[in-house]
Each structure stands twice: as structure tokens, then as C-alpha cells.
C-alpha positions in Angstrom: -24.8 23.5 30.1 -22.6 20.5 30.2 -22.1 20.3 26.4 -20.4 23.7 26.3 -17.1 22.2 27.5 -17.1 19.9 24.5 -17.3 22.8 22.1 -13.8 23.8 23.1 -12.6 20.5 21.6 -14.1 21.0 18.2 -13.7 24.8 17.8 -10.1 24.4 16.6 -11.1 21.9 13.9 -14.0 24.1 12.8 -11.8 27.2 12.5 -9.5 25.2 10.2 -12.3 23.7 8.2 -14.5 26.7 7.7 -11.8 29.2 7.3 -10.6 27.2 4.3 -14.1 26.7 2.9 -15.9 30.0 3.4 -15.9 33.5 4.9 -16.2 34.4 8.6 -19.9 35.0 8.5 -20.6 31.6 7.1 -18.3 30.1 9.8 -20.2 31.7 12.7 -23.5 30.7 11.2 -22.3 27.1 11.0 -20.9 27.2 14.5 -24.3 28.5 15.8 -26.0 25.7 14.0 -23.7 23.1 15.6 -24.2 24.6 19.0 -27.9 24.5 18.6 -27.9 20.8 17.5 -25.6 19.8 20.4 -28.0 21.6 22.8 -31.0 19.7 21.3 -29.2 16.3 21.5 -28.3 16.8 25.2 -31.7 18.1 26.2 -34.2 16.0 24.3 -32.5 12.8 22.9 -34.3 9.7 24.1 -31.2 8.5 26.1 -28.4 10.3 27.7 -25.8 10.8 25.0 -22.1 10.0 25.3 -20.9 13.5 24.4 -17.2 12.3 24.1 -18.2 9.9 21.3 -20.5 12.4 19.7 -17.8 15.1 19.5 -15.2 12.7 18.2 -17.6 11.5 15.6 -18.2 15.1 14.5 -14.5 15.7 14.2 -14.0 12.6 12.1 -16.8 13.5 9.8 -15.4 17.0 9.5 -11.9 15.9 8.5 -13.1 13.2 6.1 -15.0 15.9 4.2 -11.7 17.6 3.3 -9.9 14.8 1.5 -9.3 11.1 1.7 -6.3 11.4 4.0 -7.1 14.0 6.6 -8.2 12.2 9.8 -8.7 12.3 13.5 -6.8 9.9 15.8 -8.0 9.1 19.3 -5.4 8.7 22.0 -5.8 4.9 21.9 -5.5 4.8 18.1 -2.4 7.0 18.2 -0.5 4.6 20.4 -1.4 1.7 18.1 -0.5 3.6 14.9 3.0 4.3 16.4 3.5 0.5 16.6 3.5 0.3 12.8 6.8 2.1 12.8 8.3 0.9 16.1 7.5 -2.7 17.0 6.0 -6.0 15.9 2.4 -6.9 16.4 0.0 -9.6 15.3 -2.8 -9.2 12.9 -3.7 -9.4 9.2 -1.3 -6.7 7.8 -3.1 -3.9 5.9 -2.6 -0.2 5.4 -6.2 1.1 5.5 -8.5 4.1 5.8 -12.1 4.2 6.9 -13.9 5.7 3.9 -17.7 5.9 3.3 -18.0 4.1 6.7 -16.1 1.0 5.6 -12.5 -0.2 6.1 -10.8 0.4 2.8 -7.6 -1.3 1.9 -4.9 1.2 0.9 -2.2 -1.5 0.5 -1.7 -5.1 1.7 1.6 -5.3 3.6 4.0 -7.7 1.8 4.6 -11.0 3.5 1.4 -10.8 5.6 -1.9 -12.7 5.6 -3.6 -9.9 3.7 -1.2 -10.2 0.7 -1.3 -14.0 0.8 -5.1 -13.9 0.6 -5.0 -11.7 -2.5 -6.5 -8.5 -1.0 -5.9 -5.4 -3.2 -6.1 -1.7 -2.9 -9.7 -0.5 -2.9 -11.1 -3.6 -1.3 -13.7 -2.7 1.4 -14.6 -4.8 4.4 -18.4 -4.9 4.7 -18.5 -7.5 7.4 -16.1 -9.0 10.0 -17.0 -12.5 11.2 -20.5 -12.0 9.8 -21.2 -8.7 11.6 -21.6 -5.5 9.7 -18.4 -3.4 9.6 -20.3 -0.2 8.5 -19.4 2.9 10.4 -16.7 1.1 12.3 -14.2 3.1 14.3 -10.4 2.7 14.0 -10.3 1.4 17.6 -12.9 -1.3 16.7 -10.8 -2.2 13.6 -7.8 -2.9 15.8 -9.9 -5.0 18.3 -11.5 -7.1 15.5 -8.7 -7.6 13.1 -5.8 -8.0 15.4 -5.3 -11.1 17.5 -2.9 -13.9 18.4 -0.9 -15.6 15.7 -2.8 -18.6 14.2 -6.2 -17.3 15.0 -8.6 -16.6 12.2 -10.9 -13.8 11.1 -13.3 -13.8 8.2 -14.0 -10.6 6.3 -16.6 -10.1 3.7 -15.0 -8.1 0.9 -16.7 -5.7 -1.5 -14.7 -5.3 -4.8 -15.8 -3.5 -7.8 -16.9 -5.7 -10.7 -17.5 -8.9 -8.6 -20.0 -10.1 -6.1 -19.1 -9.7 -2.4 -17.0 -12.6 -1.2 -15.6 -14.0 2.1 -11.9 -14.3 2.9 -10.7 -16.1 5.9 -7.4 -14.7 7.2 -5.0 -16.5 9.5 -3.4 -13.9 11.7 0.3 -13.8 11.9 3.2 -11.6 13.2 3.3 -8.4 11.1 7.0 -7.8 10.2 8.5 -4.5 11.0 11.6 -5.1 8.8 11.3 -2.9 5.7 13.5 -5.1 3.5 11.4 -8.2 2.8 14.0 -9.8 0.6 17.4 -8.9 -0.8 19.5 -11.2 -3.0 21.3 -11.6 -6.4 18.9 -13.0 -9.0 21.7 -13.7 -11.3 25.5 -12.9 -11.1 24.9 -9.1 -11.8 21.3 -8.3 -11.0 20.4 -7.4 -7.4 16.8 -7.5 -6.1 15.5 -5.7 -3.1 11.8 -5.8 -2.0 10.7 -3.0 0.4 7.4 -3.3 2.3 7.3 0.2 3.9 9.3 3.2 5.0 9.7 3.1 8.8 12.3 4.6 11.1 15.2 2.2 10.1 14.3 1.6 6.5 17.2 3.6 5.0 19.8 1.8 7.1 18.3 -1.6 6.2 18.4 -0.9 2.5 21.8 0.7 2.6 23.2 -2.4 4.3 21.5 -4.7 1.8 22.9 -2.7 -1.2 26.4 -2.8 0.3 26.2 -6.5 0.7 24.9 -7.1 -2.8 27.7 -4.9 -4.3 30.3 -7.0 -2.5 28.9 -10.0 -4.2 29.1 -8.5 -7.7 25.8 -6.6 -8.2 26.0 -4.3 -11.3 22.4 -3.2 -11.4 19.4 -3.2 -9.1 15.7 -4.0 -9.3 13.9 -2.1 -6.5 10.5 -3.7 -5.8 8.1 -1.1 -4.4 4.9 -3.0 -5.3 2.3 -3.0 -2.6 4.4 -0.5 -0.6 2.0 1.9 0.9 4.6 4.5 1.9 5.6 5.7 5.3 8.2 8.3 6.6 9.2 11.0 4.1 12.7 11.4 5.5 13.5 7.7 4.8 12.3 8.0 1.3 14.3 11.1 0.5 17.4 9.6 2.0 17.1 6.5 -0.2 16.4 8.6 -3.3 19.4 10.8 -2.5 21.6 7.7 -2.4 21.2 7.3 -6.1 21.5 11.0 -7.1 25.0 12.4 -7.5 23.9 16.0 -8.1 22.1 18.7 -6.2 18.9 18.3 -8.0 15.4 18.6 -6.4 14.2 15.3 -5.2 10.6 16.3 -4.3 8.9 19.5 -3.3 5.7 20.5 -1.6 3.2 23.3 -2.2 0.4 24.5 0.1 -1.6 27.5 1.2 0.6 28.5 4.1 4.3 29.4 3.8 5.4 26.6 6.1 3.9 24.0 3.8 6.2 25.0 0.9 9.4 22.9 1.0 12.1 21.8 -1.4 14.1 18.6 -0.7 17.4 18.6 -2.6 20.0 15.9 -3.2 23.4 16.1 -1.6 26.1 14.9 -3.8 28.9 12.8 -2.1 31.3 9.9 -2.8 28.9 7.4 -1.3 26.3 7.9 -4.0 25.5 4.8 -6.0 26.3 4.8 -9.8 24.6 1.5 -11.0 21.4 1.5 -13.1 18.1 1.1 -11.1 14.8 -0.3 -12.2 11.8 0.3 -10.0 8.7 -2.0 -10.0 5.4 -0.4 -9.0 1.7 -1.3 -9.0 -1.6 0.2 -8.1 -0.9 -0.3 -4.4 2.4 1.6 -4.5 1.7 4.9 -2.7 3.1 8.0 -1.1 6.8 7.5 -0.3 7.1 4.8 -2.9 5.8 7.3 -5.5 8.3 9.9 -4.5 11.2 7.5 -5.1 9.8 6.1 -8.4 8.9 9.6 -9.7 12.2 11.1 -8.6 14.3 8.4 -10.3 12.2 8.7 -13.4 12.3 12.5 -13.6 16.0 12.7 -13.0 16.7 9.9 -15.6 18.3 7.9 -12.9 16.2 4.8 -13.4 13.3 3.4 -15.3 9.9 2.4 -13.9 8.1 -0.8 -14.8 4.6 -2.1 -13.9 1.3 -0.2 -13.4 0.4 3.4 -12.6 0.8 3.8 -8.9 -1.9 4.7 -6.3 -1.7 8.5 -6.5 -1.3 9.5 -2.8 0.5 12.8 -2.7 -1.0 14.8 0.1 1.2 16.1 3.0 -0.4 15.8 6.5 0.7 17.7 9.5 0.0 15.8 12.7 -1.1 18.0 15.5 -1.2 16.5 19.0 -4.1 17.5 21.2 -4.1 17.8 25.0 -5.9 14.6 25.7 -3.3 12.5 23.9 -5.3 12.3 20.6 -4.1 13.9 17.4 -5.4 15.2 14.1 -3.8 14.9 10.7 -4.7 17.8 8.4 -3.5 18.0 4.8 -1.4 21.1 4.4 0.4 20.6 1.1 0.8 18.4 -2.0 3.8 16.5 -3.3 5.3 17.2 -6.7 8.1 15.3 -8.5 11.2 17.1 -9.8 9.5 17.7 -13.2 6.5 19.3 -11.6 4.1 16.3 -11.6 1.4 16.3 -8.9 1.4 12.8 -7.3 -2.1 13.1 -5.9 -5.0 11.7 -7.9 -8.2 13.7 -8.1 -10.7 12.5 -5.5 -13.7 14.8 -6.1 -16.7 14.4 -3.8 -17.1 10.6 -4.2 -14.5 8.6 -2.3 -15.9 5.4 -3.7 -14.9 6.5 -7.2 -11.5 7.5 -5.8 -10.8 3.8 -5.0 -12.9 2.3 -7.7 -10.6 3.9 -10.3 -7.9 1.5 -9.2 -10.0 -1.3 -10.7 -10.2 0.3 -14.1 -8.7 -2.1 -16.7 -6.0 -0.9 -19.1 -5.6 2.6 -17.6 -2.2 2.9 -19.2 -3.1 1.8 -22.8 -3.7 4.1 -25.8 -7.5 4.1 -25.5 -7.5 5.0 -21.9 -7.9 8.4 -20.1 -4.1 8.6 -19.8 -4.2 10.1 -23.3 -5.6 13.3 -21.6 -3.0 13.4 -18.9 -0.6 16.3 -18.9 2.9 15.7 -20.3 6.1 16.7 -18.5 9.8 16.4 -19.4 12.5 14.6 -17.5 16.0 16.1 -16.9 17.1 14.6 -20.3 13.8 15.7 -22.0 12.1 12.3 -22.0 8.3 12.4 -21.9 6.5 11.5 -18.7 2.9 11.9 -17.6 1.2 13.5 -14.7 -2.5 13.5 -13.6 -2.0 11.5 -10.5 0.2 8.6 -9.6 3.5 7.6 -11.3 2.9 6.3 -14.9 5.6 3.7 -15.6 8.0 3.9 -18.6 6.9 0.4 -19.5 3.4 -0.6 -18.6 2.8 -4.3 -18.0 0.3 -6.1 -15.8 1.4 -9.1 -13.7 0.0 -12.6 -14.1 -3.8 -12.7 -14.4 -5.1 -15.8 -12.8 -8.6 -17.3 -13.3 -11.1 -16.9 -10.5 -10.8 -20.7 -9.8 -7.0 -20.5 -9.5 -7.3 -17.5 -7.2 -9.8 -19.4 -4.9 -7.3 -22.3 -4.8 -4.3 -20.2 -4.1 -6.0 -18.1 -1.4 -8.0 -21.0 0.1 -8.4 -20.6 3.9 -6.8 -24.0 4.4 -3.6 -22.8 2.8 -3.5 -25.9 0.5 -0.4 -24.9 -1.4 1.6 -24.3 1.8 0.5 -27.7 3.2 1.2 -29.6 0.1 4.7 -28.0 -0.1 5.5 -29.1 3.4 4.4 -32.7 2.5 6.4 -33.1 -0.8 9.6 -31.4 0.6 10.2 -34.6 2.6 9.9 -36.9 -0.5 13.3 -35.9 -1.8 16.3 -33.8 -0.9 15.9 -31.8 -4.1 12.5 -30.8 -5.4 12.1 -30.0 -9.1 9.3 -27.8 -10.3 8.4 -30.2 -13.2 7.7 -33.0 -10.6 4.9 -30.9 -9.0 2.0 -32.1 -11.3 -1.6 -31.1 -11.1 -2.8 -34.7 -11.0 -0.7 -35.5 -7.9 -1.8 -32.3 -6.2 -5.4 -32.9 -7.1 -5.4 -36.4 -5.7 -3.8 -35.2 -2.5 -6.3 -32.4 -2.1 -9.3 -34.7 -2.7 -7.9 -37.2 -0.1 -8.1 -34.4 2.5 -11.6 -33.1 1.6 -13.5 -34.3 -1.5 -15.5 -31.1 -1.5 -12.5 -28.8 -2.1 -12.8 -28.9 -5.9 -16.5 -29.3 -6.3 -17.0 -25.6 -7.2 -13.7 -25.2 -9.0 -13.0 -25.6 -12.7 -10.1 -27.9 -13.1 -9.4 -26.8 -16.7 -8.9 -23.2 -15.4 -6.5 -24.4 -12.8 -4.6 -26.5 -15.3 -4.3 -23.4 -17.5 -2.5 -21.6 -14.6 -0.6 -24.6 -13.3 2.9 -23.3 -14.3 2.3 -20.3 -12.0 0.6 -22.3 -9.2 3.3 -25.1 -9.2 6.0 -22.5 -9.1 4.3 -21.0 -6.0 4.3 -24.5 -4.4 8.0 -24.9 -5.3 8.7 -21.5 -3.8 7.0 -22.6 -0.6 9.2 -25.7 -0.6 12.3 -23.5 -0.9 11.2 -21.2 1.9 10.7 -24.1 4.2 14.0 -25.7 3.3 16.0 -22.5 3.1 14.7 -18.9 3.7 12.4 -16.3 2.3 15.0 -15.1 -0.2 14.9 -18.5 -1.8 11.1 -18.2 -1.9 11.1 -14.8 -3.6 13.8 -15.8 -6.0 11.7 -18.7 -7.2 8.6 -16.5 -7.4 10.4 -14.1 -9.7 10.7 -16.8 -12.3 7.0 -16.4 -13.1 6.8 -12.7 -12.3 6.1 -11.0 -15.7 6.9 -7.5 -14.4 10.3 -8.6 -13.0 11.2 -10.5 -16.1 10.4 -7.4 -18.1 12.8 -5.5 -15.9 15.5 -8.1 -16.6 14.9 -7.6 -20.3 15.3 -3.8 -20.0 18.5 -3.5 -18.1 20.2 -2.1 -21.2 17.5 0.5 -21.5 18.2 1.6 -17.9 21.9 1.7 -18.6 21.3 3.8 -21.7 19.3 6.4 -19.8 21.9 6.6 -17.1 24.7 7.3 -19.6 
């Protein structure tokens, strides 16, 4: 029968899956069941089934049962995924997985429409342009979310704790540069923001560091917030740049011997000696966690922000004959002190992502109290249990819902206003950007804009909002470094880093 040829495609995946889950007898029983069902579908289903789609769907479901990050990639999807590391494309800018049938945000890519719209890790898209996004394929995701720069797409977002809401995203070019910004915040403090770890990331960062050192940098704030990870070799090379010993940087453990690896530092004269402070948040994942955890465990730097995502599974990508591929988890990542980076995911993937929305996870009355304790190289206490727990926990600015609606309005009101007032004077001062003037301008465009917004809430957040407008002015007049430098003025996590430079220096000594 015709379906038999399709069994050859799935047998390999079944062997991997059932060999790991059960004995041989159970495996053959399950295989017989699958064969029987495929036979029934082909023989009696009301319409002639597309067996290619049926088999691919079976493979996807099989791999998703293993863990949140094992997956099947069709030949078309494989080509598009490679673009993330190789070339520029246009879209909304998210790292995502399809979980429980919905597009689930792993991390918004910095400097893209998704970050500007306030999307966060764990958000799920339940509709795209009013149509259900349930059971969507990765190929359909690309077709619906990508598009020419300037075009729009509206997604309905499900976020724990709030009612579903719509976000209109204006597509843009998704940058491939890993270094989003690099500059001196003051005479001695360097700042580098990294969006991902792609093929040229290490060279980009190394060049940025060399340039900042020539201009007097004495310490560095490395911003890995919203960095969803990427290529392991780029992360270990960057981590190695700060380690002047032969210590372990990261290691992996798995069931098969080939999955067990130890990555060690190589001491040389080019290693950097200055103190490092790393900023992380709940969307910092994978390679970002390897760097933050390694610097922390080896007492090479301190970590500030929120506990990171907790993605520490190693996938082996196995190409298939038809140009598709499968990624199967073969090992787990551990930091030098022995902390497992991966968070527990259990049987419910919704809870896996919903945990990211838990308030005050790092405080004394949180489950962190039950996390296992480890010791750094200099015997400082650090905590495991999934993700990297910062040395200093601090949330960033919390805006009211009304302020968020204003900042992430689909009409990009802050951006438009910035481009209007930049022409009023050669030098714009933040204290001249008043709420009343902005309010009058917004009402002159559309009187309905503020009908549903509480002006008192917006006034309470005006220092932050006006600074954002000022930053947009600077980006328009100068460049994105000027934008980020201004944004850091109201960035609580960054300002905490500035206040703890001496702490980082003390640990380094």
C-alpha cells in the first residue's frame, strides 16, 4: 500500500523516541498501532489524505512530546531559519517556538518591531489578522508574519494575568548585526548591547571592545537582556575572552558518550582584565545564560537583573534526505559550578512559559528559597534550579497599562512627536518635553486617542516616557548609540550596574 513508503520517513524518529521511553516490545507495539492507524486513514478517510503533511505532523508531535526544544524542520523552514544567522530579512523580529499549537515568544529581538511593541517571553499569538493561529505550522508563521518593510500585521496576544489584547506591528528590516549598540556611557564605563549570537558575533564584539578601550574604557556593562541565544561557539569564544585561566567555561552531559563535552578557557595575552557586569532578564536564554553563568561562577563578573529564561538543552541537528532536518535534544548545559541551566518543564508546556510571569521570583518569599545552592570559584553562593539567578535582583521600570498602551500605540506616537519637535530647536532638552504639549499635539491628530487612557497614570510615568521621546530625537539627529545612551538614564537595571562597579572590581581582585 502507498502509505508504506511514508513509514520509512518516521521509523528513525520512532526508534529514537521509543528507545528512550520504553523497551523494545513496547516500541514494536506502538509501531504496529501507528501502521494500523495510517492504513485506516488511507483506506477509509472521507477525503484522500495528504500523506506528506500527515507524516510531518506526526513527526512534529512526536518531538514536541520530548521537551520544549526538540523539533522537526521542513526543507522550506530550514532555509528560512538559516537566514537568521546569515542575512537580513523583513518581519516583526521574534525568537519563537510553536507550543501547545500556538506561536510562543521565546524572546523579542532587540531593535525590532516586536521589542518596540512590548512583546515579552511567554506571549502566545492566538490570532493573526483576526484569523486563528492555533495549530499553525512554522511555514505559515513565516508567510503571515514576514512581509515588506512598512506593512502591518495585527496579532492577538494571550498573556498570563491579563485579557487577550491586540498588537499592531509595523514590519521592518530585522538586523543581523549582533552588536546593537556600543559606546562609553561615561569616561570609564563601556556599554555593549548584544541581540544574538550569530556567525560573526565574536568578531563584532571584540572590535567594539578594542575601540572602547582605546577611548578609555575601564569597565564594561554587557547587556544580554532579550538575547535569546544562538551559536555556542560564539558564546564560548566571548566568555573565553574574559577568562585568563584554563577553567571550565561550560560543560554538557547526556545519555550517549558523544553528548558529554567540556569547554575550557585558553589563557593568552589578549584576555581582557577589566571588570564586567552582565545585565539579564527573563528573555535572556541559552548562549546568554552560558556567558552570564560562566562569568558569575568564575568570579569574573557580577550579574544584575532578573533570573534568566532557563534554556539549557543541547540539540543535535540531523539533516534528512529530503532537505528537512530534525533537532533532537541530546544533552544539558551546566555552568562551571555545576548548575543546570535548563528549567523544569514537566508535562505542561503552558506552565513552562507561564512561570516567566511569576512576580518576585527572586525575593525571599519565592520558590527560589528551595533552589539548590552552589559555590563559585571564590566560594560565593550562587543558586541553581534553572536559569541564572542574578547577584543583584532588580526589576526594570514598571509602567502603568495606560502608559504601555501609549508607548506601544500602533501609530507610533512617540516616534512621530519626536520627529516634529526635533525641528523646533537645534538642541532639545528633556525638561521641555512636557505632557501638556504632547497631549495637545496627540489630540490634534485624533481626539479619540486618549479617550480610554488615564492621563494621571501617564503623568505618573512621564519622566520615563519623555526620556523615550528624547531618545527618539537623538536617534533621529545622531544615531542609535545616542538613543540607547539616553534610554540608559531611566534604566534602573543599568543604573544599578553603575552603582555596583566597585563590587565587580572587588570580586575580580
